[in-house]
Chimera marker file (.cmm) of the C-alpha trace (Angstrom):
<marker_set name="trace">
<marker id="1" x="0.071" y="-0.164" z="-0.314" r="1" g="1" b="0" radius="0.5"/>
<marker id="2" x="1.118" y="3.580" z="-0.879" r="1" g="1" b="0" radius="0.5"/>
<marker id="3" x="-0.435" y="6.438" z="0.971" r="1" g="1" b="0" radius="0.5"/>
<marker id="4" x="0.071" y="9.408" z="-0.977" r="1" g="1" b="0" radius="0.5"/>
<marker id="5" x="-1.277" y="12.943" z="-0.454" r="1" g="1" b="0" radius="0.5"/>
<marker id="6" x="-2.520" y="15.622" z="2.627" r="1" g="1" b="0" radius="0.5"/>
<marker id="7" x="-6.015" y="15.239" z="4.060" r="1" g="1" b="0" radius="0.5"/>
<marker id="8" x="-7.153" y="18.123" z="6.748" r="1" g="1" b="0" radius="0.5"/>
<marker id="9" x="-9.364" y="16.843" z="9.665" r="1" g="1" b="0" radius="0.5"/>
<marker id="10" x="-10.493" y="17.860" z="12.926" r="1" g="1" b="0" radius="0.5"/>
<marker id="11" x="-9.885" y="16.658" z="16.281" r="1" g="1" b="0" radius="0.5"/>
<marker id="12" x="-13.053" y="16.632" z="18.895" r="1" g="1" b="0" radius="0.5"/>
<marker id="13" x="-12.636" y="17.134" z="22.402" r="1" g="1" b="0" radius="0.5"/>
<marker id="14" x="-12.116" y="13.654" z="23.392" r="1" g="1" b="0" radius="0.5"/>
<marker id="15" x="-9.083" y="13.398" z="21.110" r="1" g="1" b="0" radius="0.5"/>
<marker id="16" x="-10.714" y="11.499" z="18.556" r="1" g="1" b="0" radius="0.5"/>
<marker id="17" x="-10.236" y="12.180" z="14.706" r="1" g="1" b="0" radius="0.5"/>
<marker id="18" x="-11.568" y="10.513" z="11.613" r="1" g="1" b="0" radius="0.5"/>
<marker id="19" x="-8.969" y="8.518" z="9.808" r="1" g="1" b="0" radius="0.5"/>
<marker id="20" x="-9.217" y="9.888" z="6.265" r="1" g="1" b="0" radius="0.5"/>
<marker id="21" x="-11.426" y="7.519" z="4.059" r="1" g="1" b="0" radius="0.5"/>
<marker id="22" x="-8.764" y="7.587" z="1.119" r="1" g="1" b="0" radius="0.5"/>
<marker id="23" x="-6.491" y="6.196" z="3.503" r="1" g="1" b="0" radius="0.5"/>
<marker id="24" x="-8.874" y="3.634" z="5.072" r="1" g="1" b="0" radius="0.5"/>
<marker id="25" x="-9.640" y="2.525" z="1.480" r="1" g="1" b="0" radius="0.5"/>
<marker id="26" x="-5.808" y="1.446" z="1.279" r="1" g="1" b="0" radius="0.5"/>
<marker id="27" x="-6.009" y="-0.663" z="4.529" r="1" g="1" b="0" radius="0.5"/>
<marker id="28" x="-6.478" y="-4.236" z="3.737" r="1" g="1" b="0" radius="0.5"/>
<marker id="29" x="-10.001" y="-5.486" z="4.502" r="1" g="1" b="0" radius="0.5"/>
<marker id="30" x="-8.897" y="-7.110" z="7.752" r="1" g="1" b="0" radius="0.5"/>
<marker id="31" x="-6.050" y="-4.216" z="8.827" r="1" g="1" b="0" radius="0.5"/>
<marker id="32" x="-7.960" y="-1.947" z="11.561" r="1" g="1" b="0" radius="0.5"/>
<marker id="33" x="-4.933" y="-2.226" z="13.624" r="1" g="1" b="0" radius="0.5"/>
<marker id="34" x="-2.594" y="0.904" z="13.568" r="1" g="1" b="0" radius="0.5"/>
<marker id="35" x="0.805" y="1.535" z="15.189" r="1" g="1" b="0" radius="0.5"/>
<marker id="36" x="0.890" y="5.069" z="16.357" r="1" g="1" b="0" radius="0.5"/>
<marker id="37" x="4.856" y="6.235" z="17.158" r="1" g="1" b="0" radius="0.5"/>
<marker id="38" x="6.255" y="9.883" z="17.635" r="1" g="1" b="0" radius="0.5"/>
<marker id="39" x="8.470" y="10.597" z="14.741" r="1" g="1" b="0" radius="0.5"/>
<marker id="40" x="12.173" y="10.531" z="15.752" r="1" g="1" b="0" radius="0.5"/>
<marker id="41" x="13.128" y="13.627" z="13.503" r="1" g="1" b="0" radius="0.5"/>
<marker id="42" x="9.844" y="15.779" z="13.153" r="1" g="1" b="0" radius="0.5"/>
<marker id="43" x="7.234" y="17.128" z="15.709" r="1" g="1" b="0" radius="0.5"/>
<marker id="44" x="4.833" y="14.657" z="14.239" r="1" g="1" b="0" radius="0.5"/>
<marker id="45" x="3.008" y="11.452" z="14.942" r="1" g="1" b="0" radius="0.5"/>
<marker id="46" x="3.647" y="8.312" z="12.362" r="1" g="1" b="0" radius="0.5"/>
<marker id="47" x="0.756" y="5.861" z="11.807" r="1" g="1" b="0" radius="0.5"/>
<marker id="48" x="1.867" y="2.445" z="10.504" r="1" g="1" b="0" radius="0.5"/>
<marker id="49" x="-0.768" y="-0.380" z="9.314" r="1" g="1" b="0" radius="0.5"/>
<marker id="50" x="0.397" y="-3.249" z="11.533" r="1" g="1" b="0" radius="0.5"/>
<marker id="51" x="2.263" y="-5.159" z="8.659" r="1" g="1" b="0" radius="0.5"/>
<marker id="52" x="3.939" y="-2.154" z="7.567" r="1" g="1" b="0" radius="0.5"/>
<marker id="53" x="5.177" y="-1.880" z="10.944" r="1" g="1" b="0" radius="0.5"/>
<marker id="54" x="6.323" y="-5.403" z="11.490" r="1" g="1" b="0" radius="0.5"/>
<marker id="55" x="8.626" y="-4.761" z="8.437" r="1" g="1" b="0" radius="0.5"/>
<marker id="56" x="9.810" y="-1.391" z="10.173" r="1" g="1" b="0" radius="0.5"/>
<marker id="57" x="10.471" y="-3.670" z="13.227" r="1" g="1" b="0" radius="0.5"/>
<marker id="58" x="12.141" y="-6.596" z="11.219" r="1" g="1" b="0" radius="0.5"/>
<marker id="59" x="14.397" y="-3.394" z="9.595" r="1" g="1" b="0" radius="0.5"/>
<marker id="60" x="15.416" y="-1.987" z="12.557" r="1" g="1" b="0" radius="0.5"/>
<marker id="61" x="16.486" y="-5.339" z="14.436" r="1" g="1" b="0" radius="0.5"/>
<marker id="62" x="18.552" y="-6.625" z="11.181" r="1" g="1" b="0" radius="0.5"/>
<marker id="63" x="20.742" y="-3.146" z="11.615" r="1" g="1" b="0" radius="0.5"/>
<marker id="64" x="21.076" y="-3.543" z="15.463" r="1" g="1" b="0" radius="0.5"/>
<marker id="65" x="23.397" y="-5.464" z="17.686" r="1" g="1" b="0" radius="0.5"/>
<marker id="66" x="21.194" y="-6.197" z="20.737" r="1" g="1" b="0" radius="0.5"/>
<marker id="67" x="24.407" y="-7.121" z="22.613" r="1" g="1" b="0" radius="0.5"/>
<marker id="68" x="25.583" y="-3.981" z="22.220" r="1" g="1" b="0" radius="0.5"/>
<marker id="69" x="24.252" y="-2.003" z="25.075" r="1" g="1" b="0" radius="0.5"/>
<marker id="70" x="23.923" y="1.237" z="23.157" r="1" g="1" b="0" radius="0.5"/>
<marker id="71" x="22.039" y="-0.518" z="20.293" r="1" g="1" b="0" radius="0.5"/>
<marker id="72" x="19.991" y="-2.697" z="22.716" r="1" g="1" b="0" radius="0.5"/>
<marker id="73" x="18.753" y="0.659" z="24.273" r="1" g="1" b="0" radius="0.5"/>
<marker id="74" x="18.000" y="1.943" z="20.970" r="1" g="1" b="0" radius="0.5"/>
<marker id="75" x="15.889" y="-0.751" z="20.056" r="1" g="1" b="0" radius="0.5"/>
<marker id="76" x="14.175" y="-1.070" z="23.645" r="1" g="1" b="0" radius="0.5"/>
<marker id="77" x="13.174" y="2.867" z="23.075" r="1" g="1" b="0" radius="0.5"/>
<marker id="78" x="12.099" y="2.036" z="19.569" r="1" g="1" b="0" radius="0.5"/>
<marker id="79" x="9.619" y="-0.714" z="20.815" r="1" g="1" b="0" radius="0.5"/>
<marker id="80" x="8.712" y="1.013" z="23.941" r="1" g="1" b="0" radius="0.5"/>
<marker id="81" x="7.631" y="4.291" z="22.539" r="1" g="1" b="0" radius="0.5"/>
<marker id="82" x="4.592" y="2.804" z="20.407" r="1" g="1" b="0" radius="0.5"/>
<marker id="83" x="0.819" y="2.330" z="20.795" r="1" g="1" b="0" radius="0.5"/>
<marker id="84" x="-1.481" y="0.066" z="19.159" r="1" g="1" b="0" radius="0.5"/>
<marker id="85" x="-4.854" y="1.608" z="18.108" r="1" g="1" b="0" radius="0.5"/>
<marker id="86" x="-7.891" y="0.221" z="16.580" r="1" g="1" b="0" radius="0.5"/>
<marker id="87" x="-10.302" y="2.000" z="14.157" r="1" g="1" b="0" radius="0.5"/>
<marker id="88" x="-13.565" y="2.535" z="15.832" r="1" g="1" b="0" radius="0.5"/>
<marker id="89" x="-16.996" y="1.653" z="13.791" r="1" g="1" b="0" radius="0.5"/>
<marker id="90" x="-16.869" y="5.173" z="12.355" r="1" g="1" b="0" radius="0.5"/>
<marker id="91" x="-13.221" y="5.019" z="11.360" r="1" g="1" b="0" radius="0.5"/>
<marker id="92" x="-12.072" y="7.099" z="14.031" r="1" g="1" b="0" radius="0.5"/>
<marker id="93" x="-8.764" y="7.013" z="15.952" r="1" g="1" b="0" radius="0.5"/>
<marker id="94" x="-8.500" y="8.202" z="19.884" r="1" g="1" b="0" radius="0.5"/>
<marker id="95" x="-5.375" y="9.706" z="20.589" r="1" g="1" b="0" radius="0.5"/>
<marker id="96" x="-4.469" y="10.113" z="24.292" r="1" g="1" b="0" radius="0.5"/>
<marker id="97" x="-3.302" y="13.295" z="25.836" r="1" g="1" b="0" radius="0.5"/>
<marker id="98" x="0.318" y="12.153" z="25.857" r="1" g="1" b="0" radius="0.5"/>
<marker id="99" x="0.164" y="11.846" z="21.822" r="1" g="1" b="0" radius="0.5"/>
<marker id="100" x="-1.719" y="14.920" z="21.686" r="1" g="1" b="0" radius="0.5"/>
<marker id="101" x="0.922" y="16.705" z="23.780" r="1" g="1" b="0" radius="0.5"/>
<marker id="102" x="3.735" y="14.983" z="21.901" r="1" g="1" b="0" radius="0.5"/>
<marker id="103" x="3.144" y="16.082" z="18.450" r="1" g="1" b="0" radius="0.5"/>
<marker id="104" x="1.592" y="19.810" z="19.606" r="1" g="1" b="0" radius="0.5"/>
<marker id="105" x="-1.942" y="18.443" z="18.261" r="1" g="1" b="0" radius="0.5"/>
<marker id="106" x="-5.202" y="20.358" z="18.842" r="1" g="1" b="0" radius="0.5"/>
<marker id="107" x="-8.023" y="21.411" z="16.600" r="1" g="1" b="0" radius="0.5"/>
<marker id="108" x="-7.058" y="21.101" z="13.185" r="1" g="1" b="0" radius="0.5"/>
<marker id="109" x="-4.695" y="18.188" z="11.899" r="1" g="1" b="0" radius="0.5"/>
<marker id="110" x="-3.183" y="17.298" z="8.824" r="1" g="1" b="0" radius="0.5"/>
<marker id="111" x="-2.776" y="13.694" z="7.530" r="1" g="1" b="0" radius="0.5"/>
<marker id="112" x="0.117" y="13.613" z="5.007" r="1" g="1" b="0" radius="0.5"/>
<marker id="113" x="0.574" y="10.325" z="3.111" r="1" g="1" b="0" radius="0.5"/>
<marker id="114" x="4.365" y="8.943" z="3.459" r="1" g="1" b="0" radius="0.5"/>
<marker id="115" x="4.411" y="5.548" z="1.478" r="1" g="1" b="0" radius="0.5"/>
<marker id="116" x="3.754" y="2.676" z="3.750" r="1" g="1" b="0" radius="0.5"/>
<marker id="117" x="2.980" y="4.964" z="6.708" r="1" g="1" b="0" radius="0.5"/>
<marker id="118" x="0.998" y="8.273" z="7.439" r="1" g="1" b="0" radius="0.5"/>
<marker id="119" x="2.284" y="11.542" z="9.435" r="1" g="1" b="0" radius="0.5"/>
<marker id="120" x="-0.335" y="13.279" z="11.489" r="1" g="1" b="0" radius="0.5"/>
<marker id="121" x="0.838" y="17.041" z="11.879" r="1" g="1" b="0" radius="0.5"/>
<marker id="122" x="-0.671" y="19.814" z="13.353" r="1" g="1" b="0" radius="0.5"/>
<marker id="123" x="-2.138" y="21.966" z="10.600" r="1" g="1" b="0" radius="0.5"/>
<marker id="124" x="0.072" y="24.935" z="11.857" r="1" g="1" b="0" radius="0.5"/>
<marker id="125" x="3.257" y="23.009" z="11.724" r="1" g="1" b="0" radius="0.5"/>
<marker id="126" x="2.697" y="20.882" z="8.587" r="1" g="1" b="0" radius="0.5"/>
<marker id="127" x="4.064" y="23.439" z="6.518" r="1" g="1" b="0" radius="0.5"/>
<marker id="128" x="7.362" y="22.626" z="8.224" r="1" g="1" b="0" radius="0.5"/>
<marker id="129" x="7.485" y="18.995" z="6.765" r="1" g="1" b="0" radius="0.5"/>
<marker id="130" x="7.886" y="20.445" z="3.185" r="1" g="1" b="0" radius="0.5"/>
<marker id="131" x="11.099" y="22.134" z="1.602" r="1" g="1" b="0" radius="0.5"/>
<marker id="132" x="10.798" y="25.718" z="-0.371" r="1" g="1" b="0" radius="0.5"/>
<marker id="133" x="10.413" y="24.683" z="-4.313" r="1" g="1" b="0" radius="0.5"/>
<marker id="134" x="13.772" y="25.568" z="-5.178" r="1" g="1" b="0" radius="0.5"/>
<marker id="135" x="15.481" y="23.829" z="-2.414" r="1" g="1" b="0" radius="0.5"/>
<marker id="136" x="13.396" y="20.749" z="-3.477" r="1" g="1" b="0" radius="0.5"/>
<marker id="137" x="14.243" y="20.542" z="-6.585" r="1" g="1" b="0" radius="0.5"/>
<marker id="138" x="17.957" y="20.734" z="-5.855" r="1" g="1" b="0" radius="0.5"/>
<marker id="139" x="17.835" y="18.222" z="-3.110" r="1" g="1" b="0" radius="0.5"/>
<marker id="140" x="15.737" y="15.961" z="-5.595" r="1" g="1" b="0" radius="0.5"/>
<marker id="141" x="18.535" y="16.376" z="-8.324" r="1" g="1" b="0" radius="0.5"/>
<marker id="142" x="21.390" y="15.610" z="-5.970" r="1" g="1" b="0" radius="0.5"/>
<marker id="143" x="19.557" y="12.563" z="-4.432" r="1" g="1" b="0" radius="0.5"/>
<marker id="144" x="19.002" y="10.978" z="-8.001" r="1" g="1" b="0" radius="0.5"/>
<marker id="145" x="22.138" y="11.839" z="-8.828" r="1" g="1" b="0" radius="0.5"/>
<marker id="146" x="24.282" y="10.204" z="-6.603" r="1" g="1" b="0" radius="0.5"/>
<marker id="147" x="25.417" y="7.224" z="-7.404" r="1" g="1" b="0" radius="0.5"/>
<marker id="148" x="23.826" y="7.160" z="-10.644" r="1" g="1" b="0" radius="0.5"/>
<marker id="149" x="25.631" y="7.389" z="-13.857" r="1" g="1" b="0" radius="0.5"/>
<marker id="150" x="25.484" y="10.888" z="-15.187" r="1" g="1" b="0" radius="0.5"/>
<marker id="151" x="23.329" y="10.963" z="-18.688" r="1" g="1" b="0" radius="0.5"/>
<marker id="152" x="24.484" y="13.985" z="-20.778" r="1" g="1" b="0" radius="0.5"/>
<marker id="153" x="23.108" y="17.218" z="-19.982" r="1" g="1" b="0" radius="0.5"/>
<marker id="154" x="20.036" y="18.074" z="-22.182" r="1" g="1" b="0" radius="0.5"/>
<marker id="155" x="18.646" y="21.516" z="-22.464" r="1" g="1" b="0" radius="0.5"/>
<marker id="156" x="15.129" y="22.343" z="-23.333" r="1" g="1" b="0" radius="0.5"/>
<marker id="157" x="16.147" y="25.247" z="-25.478" r="1" g="1" b="0" radius="0.5"/>
<marker id="158" x="18.920" y="22.896" z="-27.712" r="1" g="1" b="0" radius="0.5"/>
<marker id="159" x="17.412" y="22.434" z="-31.011" r="1" g="1" b="0" radius="0.5"/>
<marker id="160" x="17.415" y="18.739" z="-31.840" r="1" g="1" b="0" radius="0.5"/>
<marker id="161" x="19.086" y="17.362" z="-35.342" r="1" g="1" b="0" radius="0.5"/>
<link id1="1" id2="2" r="1" g="1" b="0" radius="0.2"/>
<link id1="2" id2="3" r="1" g="1" b="0" radius="0.2"/>
<link id1="3" id2="4" r="1" g="1" b="0" radius="0.2"/>
<link id1="4" id2="5" r="1" g="1" b="0" radius="0.2"/>
<link id1="5" id2="6" r="1" g="1" b="0" radius="0.2"/>
<link id1="6" id2="7" r="1" g="1" b="0" radius="0.2"/>
<link id1="7" id2="8" r="1" g="1" b="0" radius="0.2"/>
<link id1="8" id2="9" r="1" g="1" b="0" radius="0.2"/>
<link id1="9" id2="10" r="1" g="1" b="0" radius="0.2"/>
<link id1="10" id2="11" r="1" g="1" b="0" radius="0.2"/>
<link id1="11" id2="12" r="1" g="1" b="0" radius="0.2"/>
<link id1="12" id2="13" r="1" g="1" b="0" radius="0.2"/>
<link id1="13" id2="14" r="1" g="1" b="0" radius="0.2"/>
<link id1="14" id2="15" r="1" g="1" b="0" radius="0.2"/>
<link id1="15" id2="16" r="1" g="1" b="0" radius="0.2"/>
<link id1="16" id2="17" r="1" g="1" b="0" radius="0.2"/>
<link id1="17" id2="18" r="1" g="1" b="0" radius="0.2"/>
<link id1="18" id2="19" r="1" g="1" b="0" radius="0.2"/>
<link id1="19" id2="20" r="1" g="1" b="0" radius="0.2"/>
<link id1="20" id2="21" r="1" g="1" b="0" radius="0.2"/>
<link id1="21" id2="22" r="1" g="1" b="0" radius="0.2"/>
<link id1="22" id2="23" r="1" g="1" b="0" radius="0.2"/>
<link id1="23" id2="24" r="1" g="1" b="0" radius="0.2"/>
<link id1="24" id2="25" r="1" g="1" b="0" radius="0.2"/>
<link id1="25" id2="26" r="1" g="1" b="0" radius="0.2"/>
<link id1="26" id2="27" r="1" g="1" b="0" radius="0.2"/>
<link id1="27" id2="28" r="1" g="1" b="0" radius="0.2"/>
<link id1="28" id2="29" r="1" g="1" b="0" radius="0.2"/>
<link id1="29" id2="30" r="1" g="1" b="0" radius="0.2"/>
<link id1="30" id2="31" r="1" g="1" b="0" radius="0.2"/>
<link id1="31" id2="32" r="1" g="1" b="0" radius="0.2"/>
<link id1="32" id2="33" r="1" g="1" b="0" radius="0.2"/>
<link id1="33" id2="34" r="1" g="1" b="0" radius="0.2"/>
<link id1="34" id2="35" r="1" g="1" b="0" radius="0.2"/>
<link id1="35" id2="36" r="1" g="1" b="0" radius="0.2"/>
<link id1="36" id2="37" r="1" g="1" b="0" radius="0.2"/>
<link id1="37" id2="38" r="1" g="1" b="0" radius="0.2"/>
<link id1="38" id2="39" r="1" g="1" b="0" radius="0.2"/>
<link id1="39" id2="40" r="1" g="1" b="0" radius="0.2"/>
<link id1="40" id2="41" r="1" g="1" b="0" radius="0.2"/>
<link id1="41" id2="42" r="1" g="1" b="0" radius="0.2"/>
<link id1="42" id2="43" r="1" g="1" b="0" radius="0.2"/>
<link id1="43" id2="44" r="1" g="1" b="0" radius="0.2"/>
<link id1="44" id2="45" r="1" g="1" b="0" radius="0.2"/>
<link id1="45" id2="46" r="1" g="1" b="0" radius="0.2"/>
<link id1="46" id2="47" r="1" g="1" b="0" radius="0.2"/>
<link id1="47" id2="48" r="1" g="1" b="0" radius="0.2"/>
<link id1="48" id2="49" r="1" g="1" b="0" radius="0.2"/>
<link id1="49" id2="50" r="1" g="1" b="0" radius="0.2"/>
<link id1="50" id2="51" r="1" g="1" b="0" radius="0.2"/>
<link id1="51" id2="52" r="1" g="1" b="0" radius="0.2"/>
<link id1="52" id2="53" r="1" g="1" b="0" radius="0.2"/>
<link id1="53" id2="54" r="1" g="1" b="0" radius="0.2"/>
<link id1="54" id2="55" r="1" g="1" b="0" radius="0.2"/>
<link id1="55" id2="56" r="1" g="1" b="0" radius="0.2"/>
<link id1="56" id2="57" r="1" g="1" b="0" radius="0.2"/>
<link id1="57" id2="58" r="1" g="1" b="0" radius="0.2"/>
<link id1="58" id2="59" r="1" g="1" b="0" radius="0.2"/>
<link id1="59" id2="60" r="1" g="1" b="0" radius="0.2"/>
<link id1="60" id2="61" r="1" g="1" b="0" radius="0.2"/>
<link id1="61" id2="62" r="1" g="1" b="0" radius="0.2"/>
<link id1="62" id2="63" r="1" g="1" b="0" radius="0.2"/>
<link id1="63" id2="64" r="1" g="1" b="0" radius="0.2"/>
<link id1="64" id2="65" r="1" g="1" b="0" radius="0.2"/>
<link id1="65" id2="66" r="1" g="1" b="0" radius="0.2"/>
<link id1="66" id2="67" r="1" g="1" b="0" radius="0.2"/>
<link id1="67" id2="68" r="1" g="1" b="0" radius="0.2"/>
<link id1="68" id2="69" r="1" g="1" b="0" radius="0.2"/>
<link id1="69" id2="70" r="1" g="1" b="0" radius="0.2"/>
<link id1="70" id2="71" r="1" g="1" b="0" radius="0.2"/>
<link id1="71" id2="72" r="1" g="1" b="0" radius="0.2"/>
<link id1="72" id2="73" r="1" g="1" b="0" radius="0.2"/>
<link id1="73" id2="74" r="1" g="1" b="0" radius="0.2"/>
<link id1="74" id2="75" r="1" g="1" b="0" radius="0.2"/>
<link id1="75" id2="76" r="1" g="1" b="0" radius="0.2"/>
<link id1="76" id2="77" r="1" g="1" b="0" radius="0.2"/>
<link id1="77" id2="78" r="1" g="1" b="0" radius="0.2"/>
<link id1="78" id2="79" r="1" g="1" b="0" radius="0.2"/>
<link id1="79" id2="80" r="1" g="1" b="0" radius="0.2"/>
<link id1="80" id2="81" r="1" g="1" b="0" radius="0.2"/>
<link id1="81" id2="82" r="1" g="1" b="0" radius="0.2"/>
<link id1="82" id2="83" r="1" g="1" b="0" radius="0.2"/>
<link id1="83" id2="84" r="1" g="1" b="0" radius="0.2"/>
<link id1="84" id2="85" r="1" g="1" b="0" radius="0.2"/>
<link id1="85" id2="86" r="1" g="1" b="0" radius="0.2"/>
<link id1="86" id2="87" r="1" g="1" b="0" radius="0.2"/>
<link id1="87" id2="88" r="1" g="1" b="0" radius="0.2"/>
<link id1="88" id2="89" r="1" g="1" b="0" radius="0.2"/>
<link id1="89" id2="90" r="1" g="1" b="0" radius="0.2"/>
<link id1="90" id2="91" r="1" g="1" b="0" radius="0.2"/>
<link id1="91" id2="92" r="1" g="1" b="0" radius="0.2"/>
<link id1="92" id2="93" r="1" g="1" b="0" radius="0.2"/>
<link id1="93" id2="94" r="1" g="1" b="0" radius="0.2"/>
<link id1="94" id2="95" r="1" g="1" b="0" radius="0.2"/>
<link id1="95" id2="96" r="1" g="1" b="0" radius="0.2"/>
<link id1="96" id2="97" r="1" g="1" b="0" radius="0.2"/>
<link id1="97" id2="98" r="1" g="1" b="0" radius="0.2"/>
<link id1="98" id2="99" r="1" g="1" b="0" radius="0.2"/>
<link id1="99" id2="100" r="1" g="1" b="0" radius="0.2"/>
<link id1="100" id2="101" r="1" g="1" b="0" radius="0.2"/>
<link id1="101" id2="102" r="1" g="1" b="0" radius="0.2"/>
<link id1="102" id2="103" r="1" g="1" b="0" radius="0.2"/>
<link id1="103" id2="104" r="1" g="1" b="0" radius="0.2"/>
<link id1="104" id2="105" r="1" g="1" b="0" radius="0.2"/>
<link id1="105" id2="106" r="1" g="1" b="0" radius="0.2"/>
<link id1="106" id2="107" r="1" g="1" b="0" radius="0.2"/>
<link id1="107" id2="108" r="1" g="1" b="0" radius="0.2"/>
<link id1="108" id2="109" r="1" g="1" b="0" radius="0.2"/>
<link id1="109" id2="110" r="1" g="1" b="0" radius="0.2"/>
<link id1="110" id2="111" r="1" g="1" b="0" radius="0.2"/>
<link id1="111" id2="112" r="1" g="1" b="0" radius="0.2"/>
<link id1="112" id2="113" r="1" g="1" b="0" radius="0.2"/>
<link id1="113" id2="114" r="1" g="1" b="0" radius="0.2"/>
<link id1="114" id2="115" r="1" g="1" b="0" radius="0.2"/>
<link id1="115" id2="116" r="1" g="1" b="0" radius="0.2"/>
<link id1="116" id2="117" r="1" g="1" b="0" radius="0.2"/>
<link id1="117" id2="118" r="1" g="1" b="0" radius="0.2"/>
<link id1="118" id2="119" r="1" g="1" b="0" radius="0.2"/>
<link id1="119" id2="120" r="1" g="1" b="0" radius="0.2"/>
<link id1="120" id2="121" r="1" g="1" b="0" radius="0.2"/>
<link id1="121" id2="122" r="1" g="1" b="0" radius="0.2"/>
<link id1="122" id2="123" r="1" g="1" b="0" radius="0.2"/>
<link id1="123" id2="124" r="1" g="1" b="0" radius="0.2"/>
<link id1="124" id2="125" r="1" g="1" b="0" radius="0.2"/>
<link id1="125" id2="126" r="1" g="1" b="0" radius="0.2"/>
<link id1="126" id2="127" r="1" g="1" b="0" radius="0.2"/>
<link id1="127" id2="128" r="1" g="1" b="0" radius="0.2"/>
<link id1="128" id2="129" r="1" g="1" b="0" radius="0.2"/>
<link id1="129" id2="130" r="1" g="1" b="0" radius="0.2"/>
<link id1="130" id2="131" r="1" g="1" b="0" radius="0.2"/>
<link id1="131" id2="132" r="1" g="1" b="0" radius="0.2"/>
<link id1="132" id2="133" r="1" g="1" b="0" radius="0.2"/>
<link id1="133" id2="134" r="1" g="1" b="0" radius="0.2"/>
<link id1="134" id2="135" r="1" g="1" b="0" radius="0.2"/>
<link id1="135" id2="136" r="1" g="1" b="0" radius="0.2"/>
<link id1="136" id2="137" r="1" g="1" b="0" radius="0.2"/>
<link id1="137" id2="138" r="1" g="1" b="0" radius="0.2"/>
<link id1="138" id2="139" r="1" g="1" b="0" radius="0.2"/>
<link id1="139" id2="140" r="1" g="1" b="0" radius="0.2"/>
<link id1="140" id2="141" r="1" g="1" b="0" radius="0.2"/>
<link id1="141" id2="142" r="1" g="1" b="0" radius="0.2"/>
<link id1="142" id2="143" r="1" g="1" b="0" radius="0.2"/>
<link id1="143" id2="144" r="1" g="1" b="0" radius="0.2"/>
<link id1="144" id2="145" r="1" g="1" b="0" radius="0.2"/>
<link id1="145" id2="146" r="1" g="1" b="0" radius="0.2"/>
<link id1="146" id2="147" r="1" g="1" b="0" radius="0.2"/>
<link id1="147" id2="148" r="1" g="1" b="0" radius="0.2"/>
<link id1="148" id2="149" r="1" g="1" b="0" radius="0.2"/>
<link id1="149" id2="150" r="1" g="1" b="0" radius="0.2"/>
<link id1="150" id2="151" r="1" g="1" b="0" radius="0.2"/>
<link id1="151" id2="152" r="1" g="1" b="0" radius="0.2"/>
<link id1="152" id2="153" r="1" g="1" b="0" radius="0.2"/>
<link id1="153" id2="154" r="1" g="1" b="0" radius="0.2"/>
<link id1="154" id2="155" r="1" g="1" b="0" radius="0.2"/>
<link id1="155" id2="156" r="1" g="1" b="0" radius="0.2"/>
<link id1="156" id2="157" r="1" g="1" b="0" radius="0.2"/>
<link id1="157" id2="158" r="1" g="1" b="0" radius="0.2"/>
<link id1="158" id2="159" r="1" g="1" b="0" radius="0.2"/>
<link id1="159" id2="160" r="1" g="1" b="0" radius="0.2"/>
<link id1="160" id2="161" r="1" g="1" b="0" radius="0.2"/>
</marker_set>
């Protein structure tokens, strides 16, 4: 499954929010469990479908040595700071006060599709997760060219023979 796009929503007074219907349709029929985690780098929450979470855990576990005390602590923290949530019959998530405070969520929120996961941002902070268009273009060009063979430069203004 590939979550894409941005969806706006509103938290109610109890901390419930509708998981966007476009994203719900991408979940497997039996997939009502989502794993909630605070992002490591950004002030947002990350929601994984349970199967995607298991893949993420396998990836992290394969890169860490649990016999190294620091890496064991990393893995412990990675696994401990999660919560398994279920969508209710109406398709809502209930977020605890702890999670709301961790990401500064209240009122309007923004769901951002990010491939196999969905980020949940405060509407006020959501623009922080995007680069300015020029910086994005430069960074994308650099990322896509690193390690790839260089093609001959093409200029749109150059006439073709």
